[in-house]
C-alpha positions as CSV (number, residue, x, y, z in Angstrom):
1,M,0.0,0.4,0.2
2,S,1.6,3.4,-0.7
3,F,2.0,5.8,1.8
4,L,-0.4,8.3,-0.4
5,C,-2.9,6.5,0.6
6,V,-2.3,5.3,3.9
7,W,-2.6,9.2,4.4
8,K,-5.6,10.0,2.5
9,R,-6.8,8.0,5.6
10,V,-4.8,9.5,7.7
11,L,-6.2,12.7,7.4
12,V,-9.7,11.7,8.4
13,A,-8.7,11.7,11.8
14,G,-7.1,15.0,11.3
15,V,-10.1,16.5,10.6
16,L,-12.0,15.4,14.0
17,L,-8.8,16.8,15.1
18,A,-9.5,20.3,13.2
19,L,-13.2,20.5,14.0
20,A,-11.9,20.2,17.8
21,L,-9.3,22.8,17.8
22,L,-11.3,25.8,15.4
23,S,-14.4,25.0,18.0
24,E,-11.9,25.7,20.7
25,G,-12.5,29.5,19.8
26,A,-16.3,29.6,20.5
27,P,-17.5,30.9,23.8
28,A,-18.5,29.1,26.2
29,D,-22.8,28.3,26.5
30,A,-24.6,27.5,29.7
31,A,-27.6,25.8,28.0
32,Q,-26.7,22.2,27.2
33,D,-28.7,19.3,25.9
34,H,-29.6,16.8,28.9
35,M,-29.1,18.5,31.4
36,E,-30.1,16.3,33.8
37,L,-26.6,14.4,32.5
38,A,-23.8,17.4,32.0
39,Q,-25.2,18.8,36.2
40,A,-25.7,15.0,37.7
41,E,-24.4,15.9,41.2
42,A,-21.5,13.8,40.7
43,E,-18.4,14.5,43.1
44,P,-15.2,15.9,42.3
45,T,-13.4,13.1,41.0
46,V,-9.9,12.4,42.7
47,K,-7.4,12.1,40.2
48,T,-3.9,9.5,41.4
49,E,-1.6,8.2,39.1
50,P,-2.3,4.9,37.6
51,V,0.3,2.2,39.3
52,V,1.5,-0.5,37.6
53,I,2.2,-4.5,39.1
54,S,3.7,-6.4,36.7
55,A,7.7,-4.4,36.6
56,T,8.0,-5.3,40.0
57,K,5.5,-7.6,41.7
58,T,4.7,-4.5,43.7
59,P,2.9,-1.0,43.0
60,V,5.2,1.6,41.2
61,P,3.5,4.8,39.8
62,V,3.3,5.1,36.1
63,S,5.9,8.2,36.7
64,H,8.4,5.8,38.7
65,V,8.9,2.7,36.2
66,T,12.0,2.0,35.0
67,S,10.5,-0.8,32.6
68,A,8.5,-0.4,29.4
69,V,5.1,-0.8,30.0
70,E,1.9,0.2,28.5
71,V,-1.4,0.0,31.0
72,I,-4.7,-0.6,29.4
73,T,-7.5,0.1,31.2
74,E,-11.8,0.0,31.3
75,E,-12.0,2.9,30.4
76,D,-9.8,2.5,27.4
77,L,-11.4,-1.0,26.8
78,Q,-15.4,0.8,27.0
79,K,-14.6,4.5,24.5
80,Q,-13.6,2.4,21.8
81,K,-16.4,-0.7,22.6
82,L,-13.7,-3.3,21.8
83,R,-15.2,-7.2,22.2
84,T,-12.0,-9.3,22.5
85,V,-8.6,-8.8,24.6
86,V,-7.2,-9.3,20.7
87,D,-9.0,-6.2,19.4
88,A,-7.0,-4.3,22.0
89,L,-3.8,-5.5,22.3
90,R,-3.7,-4.5,18.0
91,L,-3.3,-1.6,18.8
92,A,-0.5,-1.9,21.7
93,Q,2.9,-0.6,20.8
94,G,5.6,-3.7,20.1
95,L,2.9,-6.3,19.4
96,A,2.1,-8.4,16.2
97,V,-1.0,-9.7,17.1
98,F,-2.7,-11.9,14.5
99,S,-5.5,-14.5,13.9
100,S,-6.0,-16.9,11.0
101,G,-9.0,-16.3,10.3
102,G,-11.8,-14.1,12.4
103,P,-12.8,-14.0,15.7
104,G,-12.6,-17.4,17.6
105,T,-10.0,-18.8,14.9
106,N,-6.4,-19.0,16.4
107,A,-5.2,-15.6,17.7
108,T,-1.6,-15.2,19.6
109,A,0.5,-12.0,20.5
110,R,4.4,-11.6,20.0
111,I,6.7,-8.7,21.6
112,R,9.2,-7.4,19.8
113,G,10.2,-9.5,17.9
114,G,9.8,-12.5,19.3
115,S,7.1,-15.3,19.2
116,S,4.0,-16.4,21.0
117,A,6.0,-18.9,22.6
118,Q,8.4,-16.8,24.4
119,T,4.9,-14.1,25.4
120,L,3.9,-14.9,28.8
121,V,0.5,-14.5,29.5
122,L,-1.6,-14.3,33.4
123,I,-4.8,-14.0,33.7
124,D,-5.0,-13.7,38.0
125,G,-1.5,-14.4,38.3
126,A,-2.7,-17.7,36.3
127,I,-0.3,-19.0,33.8
128,V,-2.4,-20.2,30.8
129,N,0.5,-20.1,28.3
130,S,-0.3,-23.7,26.6
131,P,1.9,-26.3,27.6
132,T,2.0,-28.1,24.6
133,L,2.3,-25.8,22.2
134,G,4.2,-22.9,24.2
135,G,1.8,-19.6,23.4
136,Y,-1.6,-18.8,24.6
137,N,-4.7,-18.8,22.1
138,L,-6.0,-15.0,23.0
139,A,-9.2,-15.9,20.7
140,N,-11.9,-16.7,22.7
141,L,-11.2,-14.0,25.8
142,T,-13.4,-11.1,26.1
143,V,-12.7,-8.1,27.6
144,D,-16.3,-8.8,29.7
145,N,-15.0,-8.4,33.6
146,I,-11.7,-7.1,33.0
147,E,-9.9,-4.1,34.5
148,R,-6.5,-3.5,32.9
149,I,-4.2,-4.9,30.7
150,E,-0.3,-4.3,31.4
151,I,1.8,-5.1,28.3
152,L,5.4,-5.1,30.1
153,R,7.9,-5.0,26.8
154,G,11.6,-6.7,27.3
155,A,12.3,-9.6,29.2
156,Q,11.1,-10.4,32.2
157,S,12.6,-13.6,33.2
158,M,13.8,-12.9,36.5
159,L,10.8,-12.3,37.8
160,W,8.0,-14.4,36.0
161,G,10.3,-17.6,34.4
162,S,10.2,-19.2,31.5
163,D,8.1,-18.1,28.8
164,A,8.7,-14.8,29.5
165,M,11.7,-14.1,27.3
166,G,10.0,-10.9,25.0
167,G,7.5,-9.7,27.4
168,V,4.7,-10.5,30.2
169,I,0.9,-9.8,29.3
170,N,-0.7,-9.5,32.7
171,I,-4.9,-9.3,32.4
172,I,-6.8,-8.8,35.3
173,T,-10.2,-9.0,36.4
174,K,-12.0,-6.3,37.6
175,K,-12.7,-5.0,41.2
176,G,-16.0,-4.6,42.8
177,S,-16.9,-0.8,44.2
178,G,-19.1,1.4,45.2
179,T,-23.3,1.2,45.6
180,P,-24.0,-2.6,44.6
181,A,-25.1,-2.5,40.8
182,V,-26.9,-4.3,38.2
183,G,-26.4,-3.8,34.8
184,G,-26.4,-6.0,31.0
185,F,-25.9,-5.0,27.3
186,F,-26.5,-6.0,24.1
187,E,-25.2,-5.7,20.5
188,Y,-25.6,-6.8,16.9
189,G,-24.3,-6.6,14.0
190,S,-22.9,-7.5,10.5
191,F,-22.5,-11.6,9.7
192,G,-25.4,-12.2,12.2
193,S,-23.4,-11.5,14.8
194,I,-25.2,-11.4,18.5
195,R,-23.9,-10.4,21.6
196,E,-25.4,-9.8,24.9
197,G,-24.1,-10.1,29.1
198,G,-25.1,-9.2,32.2
199,Q,-23.0,-8.0,34.9
200,V,-23.1,-7.0,38.7
201,S,-21.0,-5.5,41.4
202,G,-20.4,-3.5,44.0
203,K,-18.9,-3.4,48.3
204,K,-20.7,-4.3,50.8
205,G,-19.2,-3.6,54.2
206,P,-15.7,-5.8,54.2
207,V,-16.7,-7.8,50.8
208,D,-16.4,-6.4,47.4
209,F,-17.3,-8.2,44.4
210,S,-17.6,-8.1,40.8
211,M,-19.6,-10.7,38.1
212,T,-20.5,-11.4,34.7
213,L,-22.1,-13.6,32.1
214,S,-21.6,-13.0,28.2
215,R,-22.2,-15.2,25.1
216,W,-21.6,-14.1,21.4
217,D,-23.0,-16.0,18.3
218,F,-21.1,-15.0,15.2
219,T,-22.1,-16.4,12.2
220,G,-19.3,-15.6,10.4
221,F,-17.6,-15.3,7.8
222,S,-15.1,-18.0,6.1
223,A,-11.6,-18.8,8.0
224,V,-10.1,-18.6,4.6
225,N,-10.8,-15.6,2.5
226,Y,-13.7,-15.5,0.4
227,R,-12.0,-13.7,-1.8
228,R,-9.8,-16.4,-3.0
229,G,-12.5,-18.8,-3.6
230,A,-13.6,-19.7,-0.2
231,A,-17.3,-19.9,0.4
232,E,-18.7,-21.4,3.6
233,R,-19.1,-19.9,6.4
234,D,-17.7,-20.9,9.6
235,A,-19.9,-19.9,12.8
236,Y,-18.4,-18.8,15.8
237,R,-19.8,-19.2,19.4
238,N,-19.1,-17.8,22.5
239,W,-20.3,-18.2,26.4
240,Q,-18.2,-16.6,29.2
241,V,-18.1,-16.4,33.0
242,S,-15.7,-14.3,35.3
243,S,-16.8,-13.3,38.6
244,R,-13.6,-12.0,41.3
245,V,-15.3,-11.9,45.1
246,G,-12.6,-9.7,47.3
247,I,-12.5,-8.9,51.3
248,D,-10.5,-7.0,53.1
249,L,-9.1,-8.2,56.5
250,P,-8.2,-7.0,59.4
251,T,-5.0,-4.9,60.0
252,D,-4.8,-4.4,56.2
253,G,-5.3,-7.3,55.2
254,R,-7.3,-8.6,51.8
255,V,-8.3,-12.1,50.1
256,D,-8.8,-12.1,46.5
257,L,-10.6,-15.1,44.7
258,T,-11.0,-15.1,40.6
259,F,-12.9,-17.2,38.5
260,R,-12.7,-17.0,34.4
261,W,-15.0,-20.2,32.0
262,M,-15.0,-19.6,28.4
263,N,-16.4,-22.0,26.3
264,G,-15.3,-21.5,22.6
265,D,-16.7,-23.5,19.9
266,I,-16.0,-22.0,15.9
267,H,-15.6,-24.0,12.8
268,L,-12.5,-24.2,10.6
269,D,-10.7,-24.0,7.4
270,N,-7.7,-25.4,6.4
271,I,-6.0,-21.9,5.2
272,S,-2.4,-23.4,4.7
273,T,-3.7,-25.4,1.6
274,P,-5.8,-23.1,0.9
275,S,-9.2,-25.5,1.4
276,D,-13.2,-25.0,2.7
277,V,-13.2,-27.6,5.0
278,F,-16.6,-29.2,5.6
279,G,-17.4,-30.2,9.2
280,S,-14.1,-29.1,10.7
281,R,-14.4,-27.2,14.6
282,M,-12.3,-26.5,17.4
283,R,-14.7,-26.8,20.6
284,S,-12.9,-25.7,23.7
285,H,-13.5,-25.7,27.4
286,E,-11.3,-23.3,29.5
287,F,-11.5,-22.9,33.8
288,I,-9.0,-20.4,35.2
289,F,-9.2,-20.0,39.3
290,S,-6.6,-18.2,41.1
291,G,-6.5,-17.0,45.1
292,S,-4.2,-14.4,47.0
293,Y,-3.7,-13.4,50.4
294,D,-2.1,-10.5,51.0
295,Q,-1.5,-9.3,54.4
296,P,1.4,-6.1,56.1
297,L,2.8,-8.7,59.1
298,T,4.2,-5.4,60.5
299,A,5.2,-1.8,59.6
300,W,8.0,-2.7,57.7
301,W,7.2,-6.8,56.4
302,S,4.3,-7.7,54.4
303,Q,3.3,-11.3,52.5
304,K,1.7,-12.6,49.8
305,I,0.5,-16.1,48.7
306,T,-0.7,-16.5,45.2
307,L,-2.3,-20.2,44.0
308,A,-3.6,-20.2,40.6
309,R,-4.4,-23.0,38.0
310,A,-5.5,-22.8,34.7
311,Q,-7.4,-26.1,32.4
312,D,-8.3,-26.6,29.1
313,A,-9.8,-29.2,27.2
314,S,-9.8,-28.8,22.9
315,L,-11.6,-31.3,21.1
316,F,-10.7,-30.4,17.0
317,L,-12.8,-32.3,14.3
318,P,-11.7,-32.4,11.3
319,G,-14.0,-32.8,9.0
320,T,-15.6,-34.8,6.8
321,L,-14.7,-33.5,3.1
322,Q,-12.6,-30.5,1.5
323,R,-12.5,-28.5,-1.3
324,N,-9.1,-26.9,-2.5
325,V,-10.4,-23.4,-3.1
326,V,-7.7,-22.9,-5.7
327,T,-7.9,-26.2,-7.8
328,G,-11.4,-26.8,-7.1
329,A,-10.4,-30.6,-6.2
330,L,-12.2,-32.4,-3.5
331,S,-10.5,-34.5,-0.4
332,V,-11.0,-36.3,2.8
333,P,-10.0,-34.5,5.9
334,F,-6.6,-35.6,7.0
335,G,-6.4,-36.5,10.6
336,T,-8.6,-38.3,13.1
337,P,-10.8,-36.2,16.4
338,N,-8.4,-35.7,19.4
339,E,-8.9,-33.8,22.5
340,T,-5.7,-31.7,23.6
341,R,-5.9,-31.7,27.8
342,V,-4.1,-29.3,29.7
343,L,-3.2,-28.0,33.1
344,S,-1.1,-25.3,34.3
345,N,-0.6,-25.1,38.2
346,R,1.2,-22.3,39.7
347,I,1.8,-21.8,43.6
348,E,4.1,-18.6,45.0
349,V,5.1,-16.7,48.3
350,Q,6.3,-13.1,48.6
351,E,7.7,-11.1,51.0
352,N,8.6,-7.6,51.3
353,F,11.1,-6.5,53.6
354,K,10.9,-2.2,53.6
355,I,14.5,-1.4,54.9
356,G,14.4,2.0,55.7
357,E,12.5,4.9,53.5
358,P,14.5,4.4,50.2
359,L,15.2,0.5,50.0
360,L,12.8,-2.2,49.4
361,L,13.8,-6.3,49.6
362,T,11.4,-8.5,47.7
363,A,12.5,-12.3,47.9
364,G,9.5,-15.0,46.8
365,Y,9.0,-18.7,45.7
366,Q,7.5,-20.3,43.3
367,L,5.8,-24.1,42.2
368,R,5.2,-24.0,38.3
369,D,3.7,-27.2,37.2
370,Q,2.7,-28.1,34.1
371,Q,1.3,-31.8,32.4
372,G,-0.4,-32.3,29.1
373,E,-2.1,-35.3,26.7
374,N,-3.9,-35.6,23.7
375,D,-5.2,-38.6,21.9
376,T,-2.8,-38.8,19.1
377,G,-0.1,-40.5,21.3
378,L,0.9,-38.0,23.9
379,A,0.6,-39.7,27.2
380,N,-0.2,-37.9,30.5
381,K,3.9,-35.5,31.0
382,I,5.2,-32.7,33.4
383,I,6.8,-30.2,33.7
384,A,7.1,-29.4,36.7
385,S,10.0,-26.5,38.3
386,H,10.9,-25.0,42.1
387,A,12.2,-21.1,41.6
388,G,13.7,-18.4,44.0
389,F,14.1,-15.0,43.2
390,A,15.5,-12.1,45.1
391,Q,14.8,-8.2,44.1
392,V,15.8,-4.8,45.7
393,Q,13.8,-1.2,44.5
394,L,15.9,1.9,45.3
395,E,14.7,5.0,45.6
396,L,16.3,8.4,46.4
397,W,15.0,11.7,46.3
398,E,12.3,10.7,44.1
399,R,14.6,10.8,41.3
400,V,16.6,8.4,41.0
401,F,15.0,5.0,40.8
402,T,16.9,1.8,40.3
403,T,15.7,-2.4,40.7
404,A,18.5,-5.2,40.8
405,G,17.1,-8.7,41.0
406,V,18.7,-12.9,40.6
407,R,16.3,-15.5,40.0
408,H,17.6,-19.3,40.4
409,D,15.1,-21.7,38.0
410,S,15.0,-25.6,38.7
411,Y,13.4,-28.1,36.2
412,N,12.8,-31.6,36.1
413,V,13.5,-32.4,32.1
414,F,16.6,-30.0,31.8
415,G,18.6,-29.1,35.2
416,D,18.9,-25.3,35.8
417,A,18.8,-21.6,34.6
418,T,19.6,-18.5,36.5
419,T,18.2,-15.0,35.0
420,Y,18.7,-11.6,36.7
421,R,17.8,-7.6,35.5
422,V,18.5,-4.4,36.3
423,T,17.1,-1.5,35.3
424,G,17.5,2.3,35.5
425,G,16.2,5.7,35.6
426,Y,16.1,9.4,36.5
427,L,13.1,12.3,36.5
428,L,14.3,15.3,36.3
429,R,10.8,16.6,38.5
430,E,11.4,20.2,37.0
431,T,10.7,19.2,33.9
432,R,9.1,15.6,34.4
433,T,11.6,14.0,31.9
434,K,12.3,10.9,33.5
435,V,15.3,8.4,31.5
436,R,14.7,4.7,32.0
437,G,16.9,1.7,30.5
438,S,17.3,-1.6,31.3
439,Y,19.2,-5.2,31.2
440,A,18.3,-8.7,31.5
441,T,18.9,-12.1,30.8
442,G,15.6,-15.0,30.0
443,F,14.9,-18.4,29.0
444,R,12.2,-20.7,27.8
445,T,11.1,-24.5,28.7
446,P,10.8,-26.6,25.9
447,T,7.2,-28.1,25.3
448,L,6.1,-30.9,26.2
449,N,5.2,-31.6,22.7
450,Q,9.3,-30.8,22.3
451,L,10.1,-32.7,24.3
452,F,7.8,-36.3,24.3
453,F,5.6,-35.8,21.7
454,P,5.7,-39.4,20.3
455,N,8.2,-40.0,17.1
456,F,9.0,-36.5,17.3
457,G,10.3,-35.1,20.4
458,N,13.0,-35.2,21.5
459,P,14.0,-35.4,25.6
460,N,17.7,-34.1,25.3
461,L,16.1,-30.3,24.4
462,G,17.8,-27.7,26.7
463,P,15.8,-24.7,27.3
464,E,16.2,-21.2,25.0
465,K,18.4,-18.5,26.4
466,S,17.8,-14.0,25.4
467,Q,19.8,-11.1,26.3
468,S,17.7,-8.2,26.5
469,M,18.0,-4.5,26.1
470,D,16.4,-1.2,26.0
471,V,16.3,3.0,27.1
472,G,13.8,5.3,26.2
473,V,12.8,8.9,28.2
474,D,8.9,10.1,28.8
475,Q,8.1,13.2,29.1
476,D,5.0,15.0,30.2
477,L,3.7,18.5,29.3
478,L,1.2,21.2,29.3
479,G,0.3,20.0,32.7
480,K,0.8,16.2,32.0
481,R,-1.9,16.2,29.5
482,L,0.5,15.5,27.0
483,R,3.0,12.1,27.7
484,L,5.4,12.0,25.2
485,S,7.5,8.5,25.0
486,G,10.6,7.5,22.9
487,G,13.1,4.6,22.7
488,F,15.2,1.4,21.3
489,F,15.6,-2.3,21.9
490,W,17.7,-5.2,21.0
491,N,17.4,-8.8,21.6
492,R,19.4,-11.6,20.9
493,Y,18.1,-15.5,21.2
494,R,20.4,-18.2,21.0
495,D,19.2,-21.9,21.6
496,L,16.1,-21.6,19.9
497,I,15.0,-25.0,19.6
498,V,14.2,-25.1,15.6
499,T,12.8,-28.0,14.0
500,T,15.3,-30.1,12.0
501,F,15.9,-32.7,9.5
502,D,18.7,-34.4,10.7
503,P,18.5,-38.3,10.3
504,V,21.9,-39.1,12.8
505,V,20.9,-36.6,15.7
506,C,17.0,-37.8,15.6
507,A,17.5,-41.5,15.0
508,P,16.8,-42.0,18.8
509,F,13.7,-39.9,18.6
510,S,12.0,-40.1,14.9
511,T,11.9,-42.7,12.2
512,F,11.4,-40.0,10.0
513,G,14.7,-37.7,10.7
514,F,13.3,-34.8,12.1
515,C,12.9,-33.4,15.4
516,P,13.5,-30.4,17.7
517,I,17.3,-29.0,18.5
518,N,18.7,-26.3,19.8
519,I,20.6,-24.7,17.2
520,G,18.7,-21.7,16.1
521,D,19.8,-17.8,16.9
522,A,18.2,-14.7,16.1
523,S,18.7,-11.2,16.9
524,T,15.3,-8.2,17.1
525,K,16.2,-4.4,17.3
526,G,13.7,-1.3,16.9
527,W,12.0,2.3,17.4
528,E,9.6,2.6,19.7
529,A,7.7,6.4,20.0
530,G,4.1,7.2,21.3
531,F,2.3,10.3,22.4
532,V,-1.3,10.6,24.8
533,Y,-3.1,14.1,24.9
534,V,-6.0,14.2,26.9
535,Y,-7.7,17.3,26.5
536,E,-10.7,18.8,29.1
537,S,-13.4,22.6,29.1
538,D,-16.5,23.8,29.2
539,R,-16.3,24.9,25.7
540,L,-19.3,24.8,23.1
541,F,-18.6,21.8,21.0
542,L,-15.5,20.8,23.0
543,K,-16.1,19.2,26.1
544,G,-13.9,17.0,25.7
545,L,-10.6,15.4,23.4
546,D,-7.7,12.7,23.6
547,L,-5.6,11.5,20.9
548,Q,-3.3,8.5,21.2
549,G,-0.7,7.2,18.7
550,Q,2.4,5.0,18.5
551,Y,5.0,3.8,16.6
552,T,7.6,0.4,16.3
553,N,10.5,-0.4,14.3
554,T,11.5,-3.5,14.4
555,L,14.0,-4.7,12.3
556,T,14.4,-8.7,12.5
557,R,17.3,-11.1,11.6
558,D,17.7,-14.7,11.3
559,L,21.2,-15.1,12.3
560,D,21.7,-18.6,10.8
561,T,19.9,-17.9,7.5
562,N,20.4,-13.7,7.3
563,R,17.0,-13.7,6.2
564,R,13.9,-11.8,8.5
565,L,11.7,-13.7,11.0
566,P,8.5,-14.5,9.9
567,R,5.1,-12.4,10.2
568,W,6.8,-9.6,11.7
569,P,6.6,-6.2,9.6
570,V,9.2,-3.6,10.0
571,D,6.9,-0.7,10.4
572,Q,3.8,-1.0,12.7
573,W,1.3,2.1,13.8
574,S,-1.5,3.2,15.5
575,V,-3.6,6.0,16.4
576,M,-7.0,6.6,17.7
577,V,-9.0,9.8,18.4
578,G,-11.6,10.9,21.0
579,Y,-13.7,14.0,20.3
580,V,-16.3,14.7,22.9
581,P,-18.6,17.8,21.2
582,V,-21.4,17.6,23.9
583,A,-21.4,15.9,27.2
584,P,-23.7,12.8,26.2
585,L,-22.2,12.4,22.9
586,R,-18.3,10.9,21.9
587,V,-17.0,9.6,18.5
588,T,-13.5,7.7,18.3
589,L,-11.8,6.6,15.3
590,N,-9.4,4.5,15.9
591,G,-6.7,2.4,13.5
592,R,-3.7,0.8,12.5
593,Y,-0.8,0.0,10.0
594,V,1.1,-3.3,9.8
595,G,3.8,-2.7,7.2
596,S,4.9,-5.4,4.8
597,R,6.6,-9.1,5.8
598,F,6.5,-12.9,5.0
599,N,4.5,-15.3,6.3
600,T,6.8,-18.0,6.8
601,T,10.8,-18.4,6.8
602,G,13.2,-17.5,4.2
603,D,11.7,-14.3,3.0
604,R,8.9,-16.0,1.3
605,Q,5.7,-15.6,0.8
606,G,5.4,-12.1,1.1
607,M,2.1,-9.6,2.0
608,K,1.4,-6.5,1.7
609,A,0.9,-4.2,4.4
610,F,-2.3,-3.1,5.1
611,D,-4.4,-0.1,7.6
612,V,-7.8,-0.5,8.9
613,W,-9.7,2.1,10.3
614,T,-12.9,2.0,13.2
615,L,-15.5,3.9,14.1
616,I,-17.6,4.5,16.9
617,A,-19.8,6.5,18.4
618,T,-21.6,6.7,22.2
619,Y,-24.8,8.5,23.3
620,D,-25.6,8.2,26.9
621,L,-29.3,9.1,26.9
622,S,-28.7,9.3,30.8
623,K,-26.5,8.1,33.6
624,R,-27.7,4.5,33.7
625,V,-28.2,3.9,29.8
626,Q,-26.3,4.0,26.7
627,I,-26.8,3.5,22.8
628,F,-23.6,2.9,21.1
629,S,-22.6,1.8,17.3
630,R,-19.4,1.1,15.6
631,V,-18.1,0.7,11.8
632,E,-15.4,-1.6,10.9
633,N,-13.2,-2.2,9.0
634,L,-14.5,1.5,7.9
635,F,-12.6,1.8,4.2
636,N,-13.6,-1.7,3.3
637,E,-9.8,-2.6,3.6
638,K,-8.4,-5.9,1.4
639,Y,-6.3,-7.6,3.8
640,E,-4.3,-10.8,5.0
641,E,-2.7,-11.3,8.9
642,I,-2.3,-14.2,7.5
643,L,-1.8,-15.7,4.2
644,N,-5.0,-16.8,2.9
645,A,-6.9,-16.8,5.7
646,G,-10.2,-14.9,6.1
647,T,-10.7,-10.6,7.4
648,P,-13.9,-9.1,7.6
649,V,-15.4,-6.6,5.2
650,R,-17.2,-3.2,6.6
651,S,-18.9,-4.1,9.5
652,V,-21.4,-2.8,11.5
653,F,-22.9,-3.3,14.7
654,A,-25.2,-1.5,17.1
655,G,-26.0,-1.5,20.8
656,I,-27.1,-0.9,24.5
657,R,-25.8,-1.4,27.5
658,V,-27.7,0.1,30.5
659,S,-26.3,0.0,34.6
660,Y,-29.2,0.2,37.7
661,D,-27.6,1.0,41.4
662,V,-29.5,-1.5,43.7
663,K,-31.5,0.2,46.6
């Protein structure tokens, strides 16, 4: 796609911004529509600085964080009426997030040139990465009842262990607060999409609660791109239940219990052939449980205990008939019905010691247990580990911030791994300028399939290893209404696990001569830049304006072949413009650009760049009732995220959301 075509579409965002700025000179008007809403007896809101937990496992104000981090809040999700976590991550910095054929199909996230297996995903403290495949399939995870998503870029194995070589995505369920309230929503739109759900949340005495139930039916479009000749529609069904119950204990203690159940049923095609497949589907049931106990023991000592479990059962049905969309040839799909069952347990004890005012020492122990089996020959296998870690945080004069930590993991399958991480930052308070940097090492354990799958797995595999560094600058301007950020990152990956044809090495494990071996080396580096601007006023037709954008340049290299890593674009950016002309109405435009890339290794199967835009409008009929609409793929872009995979044409959705206090 030419830059001219891209900038024509960027112009749409500029028009909204220009209209808002032109109206800045208009006189304020006391007369407003929907006076009840605009002059509601709401108490003034005291805004506090957001905190980040993932970077240190302790709450740290954003201005003091020395890591590259992005936080997506519940407010951000609601403003843009996003349906899934995948939709939110697509707009985030430093990530490549692609799905293989629309809602419900396999969708993974990768950070800074890494793979999905090198990106650790947590939901309420539970590790949800697949023990058999390595990555986490985000396809069924909607935004219902999510309070925040923290994205931590760069190697984080020192705190979080295996799978965090590229970074961490930490998803946190909403905490109930205020007067108990009940509500619901309904949405209808293109492709026969129907979404509906209800929620209840609030706090009574020492107990807070937040619970949701939602359903999504999607008649769908073909998982193989219809423009390539696919005709069959692939439907999707999703049920989701989420809850969080918290209890405030004496002396500032707290217990949190969370639960999330996801039930997905998606019809599939074969995008590699490519072929329409009739009767093929994936049915999955995912359960995530977690509990945490947080208790200050003295004025200088606090303790947190976390117990979490994630389990998933996925049944794959290969279908009865498939039609090649290129040749029209009919054939029987390969394979038999196969169910994969996986389980991940995590127990962690964390002790925090405040040593004087400037020093915080964190020490902890983690037990991690991963199990998996399937119906095609993988017997129940276990990867288990014990880990100890220690971290020091130093803060001086609210200007100098440093962290340093070390971790040692001991595994039952390959031995030990030791990682460390150091970060530093300086905040020039007079100008609100923060300079930060970090250096870390990381590792990733082989998956159960890579170790034990019959006639393929190599039990002699060792862990993948990495080195990671970044430097950056964050700058607040205009009374903190504008924040600018920029930085450089570099990663080096060693001993990557690559499936290789080597009859000699693979002979003990495979009669076909193919097996995984630690022989890969790769490097990634690039630049990141972003901005956030928020403006509020009482001017006519300019009640609010917020802008957000990010750009990521990622250069990847397979050091063995001197080729680019697959499915990694050099250039990516996203932008969001939110405009509030009058109090009840909000109009939002967001877009993302993904540069050209190669679908597979060896710089083969080149794919064109694309940009996709979404227009959202919300209108508050009252404090309790909101109507909304959303137009996705506004310019009807013809594109593919993965070669041959289907993507939606211009799509229109509309809905209503209500909420009532419980007296």
